[in-house]
N, C-alpha and C positions, 0 to 999 in steps of 0.2 A: 627442600621446599624453596621455591623462588621468593626472593625478597620483594616487597612492595617498593615502588619508585617514589622516593620521598617528595620530589617536586610535584608529582601528580596528587599525592595525598594532601599536600599543602594547598594546591589549587582547588581541590575538591572542598576542603575545609573553608577556604575563602568564599567559594560560591555559596556554600550552606550558610555562612555568616551573613552574606549580603541578602540571601533569600529570606532569612529569618528576621531581618531588621525592618522597622517601619520608616526608616529614613536613610538618606545616603550616609555613607561612612567615609571618614577621612583616612589617610594613610596611617596616621598615628593610632587611630582607633583599631584599625584592622591588624596592624602589627602587634599592638598590645594584647588584643583579644586572643590572638593565635600564638603568642609567645615567640614572635619572629623579629629579627632585626629589620629596621626600616628599609635597608637596602635590599634585603631578600624579598620582603613583601612587595616592594616597588617593582622589582624585576618580574615577579609572578603576575602582578596586576598589569604591567605593560604587555606581557604575552597574551593574557586573557583579553585585554582591550584590542590588541591587533587582530584577534580571531573573532571579535564581535561578541564575546561572552560577557564582557564588562564594559560599561560606559562611564566616562568621567565628565561631571558637570563643569563646564568652562568657568563659570563664575566663582563657584566655591571650591573647585578642585576635588570634591568628594566623589565617591564611586557608588555605582548601582549596577544591577544586573543589566546585561545588554540584550538587544533585540534578537540576536542569533540564538542565544540560549532559550529565550521565550519561544522562538519559532520551533526549535527542536522539541520543546515541551508540548507545544500545541500539536505537532505532528504525532507525537506519542498518544496524546489524548484523542486525536481524530481517529486513529486506527482502533482504539479501544471503544470509542463511541460507536463507530461503524459496526464493529462486531456485536456490541450490546444491542443496537437497534435492529440488527439483522437476525438475531437468534430465533425469534418466534416465526418470522417469515420464511427463513430457510428450513426450519423444521417442517413447516406446513408444505413447502415446496417438495421436500424429499418424500413426505407422506403421500401427497397427491400424485406425484410423478412416478413413485416407486424406484427412483434412481438417486445416486449420490449427488450432493450439492456442495459446491466449493465457493468460498468467498475469497477474492484475491485483490491485492493492491500492488502498485508499482514499488519495486525495491531494487536499488542498484540497476542491474541490466536485465531484470526479468520480473516475473510475477511471484509475489510471496503469498502463499495460501495461509490466511489467518483464521479460517474457520472451515470445518469439514463435517457435514452431516452424512452419516452412513446410509447406504441403501437400506430401506426398511425390510430386510428379509433375514434369514438365518445364515447367509453366506459369510465366509471368513473375509474380513476386510482390514486394511492397514490405514491407520490414521495418518493423514497427509498434512496436518497443520505444521507449518514451518518449512514445507517443501517449496522449492523454486521451480517455476515453469517458464519456458521461453516465451518471449513476446510475439514472435513472428508466426508461430504455428498453432498455438493454443487459442481457443475461443476467448478465454479471459484476456490473453495477451493482445489479441487483435482489437478487442473492445477498448482496452486501455490505450493502445497505439492510435486508434481512430479518434478518440476524444481528448486525450491528454497530450499536449504538445511535447512535454518532456519525455513521455513514453514513446512518442512518435520518433523523436530524435534518437533515442536509444536503439529503437528497432531498425532504423534505416542506416545508421552509421556503423553498425557492426556486421560481420559476416553472418548471413542467415543459413544456418546448418540444415541440411536435408535429413530429417529423421526417418522419413519413409519416401516412397516414390511419389506420394501426393503432396509433399511439402512444397509450398510456394517460396522460392528463394530469390527470383529475379526482382529487382527493385520496382520496375514498372508494373509488373503483375501484382506485387504486394501492395503498391499504392492503389491499384484498382480495387483490390479487396477491401482496403480501408474506406475508399469512397462508397463501395457497396454497403459496408457496415454502417456508415453514417446515414446513408439513404434509408435503410430499412430498420435501423435501431437495434440490431443484434448481429452477432458473429457466430460462425460455425467452424468446427474442426472435425472433419470426418476422415479419420485415419491419417491425419497430417502429422501427428506427433507420436501416436501409438497405434500399431496395427490392431484392428478389431475394435477400436474405441472411438466413440463420437461424442461431441459436446456442443452445447449451444449456450451463449452468454449474452448478458445485457448490462449496460452501464448503470452505475449508481452515482447520483449527484448530491451535493450538499446544499445548504441554504443559499450559497452564492452561485448556485447552478454550475459549480465546478465538478469535474469527474473525480471521485475519491476512491473508486473501486469498481468491481464487477462481480456479478454472481453467475454461476453456471451450473447446468445439469450435465452430468457425465455418466456414460454407461456403454454397454455393448452395442455395437452397430445394429445388430438385429432387433434390439429393443428400442433404441432411440431413433432409428431411421425406418422409413417405410418406402420401399422401392428406390432406395438410394438417396432419398431426401429426408431431411429432419422432419419429424412429426410435427405438424402445425400446432397441435394442442400443447406440446412441450415448449415450443417457441413462445406461444402466448403466455404460458405459465411463468416462464423465466422473466419475460418482460414485465408482467404484472408484479412479480416479486421485487424486481429492481425498482419499479415505480413506488411500491409500498415502502421500501426502505428509504428511498429518496424523500418521500413525503415525511417520514418520521425524522429525517435529518433536517427538515425545514425547507425542502426544495419546492414544495407546492406541487401542482399538477403539471405533467409533461404531455 
């Protein structure tokens, strides 16, 4: 069995100590509470401070949790709030459309699926929560790339792989797709990522009107498309679902 790394255990204990206190703590308080030598505690605090996880009050010299740790915590809460707010609406969307519904957020260099509602029939399906999808070819990814500057940078700065003959890989053509996505408020993926599969997605915004995710309907081309084009009622349904979740997150009307 692999041994735990002592310095990380001590840093974690230090963060828990600071999180549990109602005031800033001095070096002596921290070292005494954790049973550490002052030199050891100071070295860990300096590292945490350099990473933004701990801040030191200039006047008193005491320590408190830093903004970076709080930002990470808010990011975690935002994802879970998004999923919680979307549960009812995505269930309704799957039921009304008869297709699978995915909720995705930007993660590293792709789209992380954080919620998946199965197609409401008796077919065998695989849960895709935790799966990663590419930014440049999927409907979820295009929506995020169109509305989120960070996602846009991720999509344009990496090599865009051709998954099928329909995948758009040239930068100019991809930028045109993003312009179209912003103009109409939704994105499509018709056999650009998987043969025989089509998808339509729309953006979800939070109370600051910032893009925090996207919702998509995904299914077989013959069901999702009509005459080679996405069915208009499915586009309308996805957009209304995205608006409903956005309103629940405090974004108001779009």
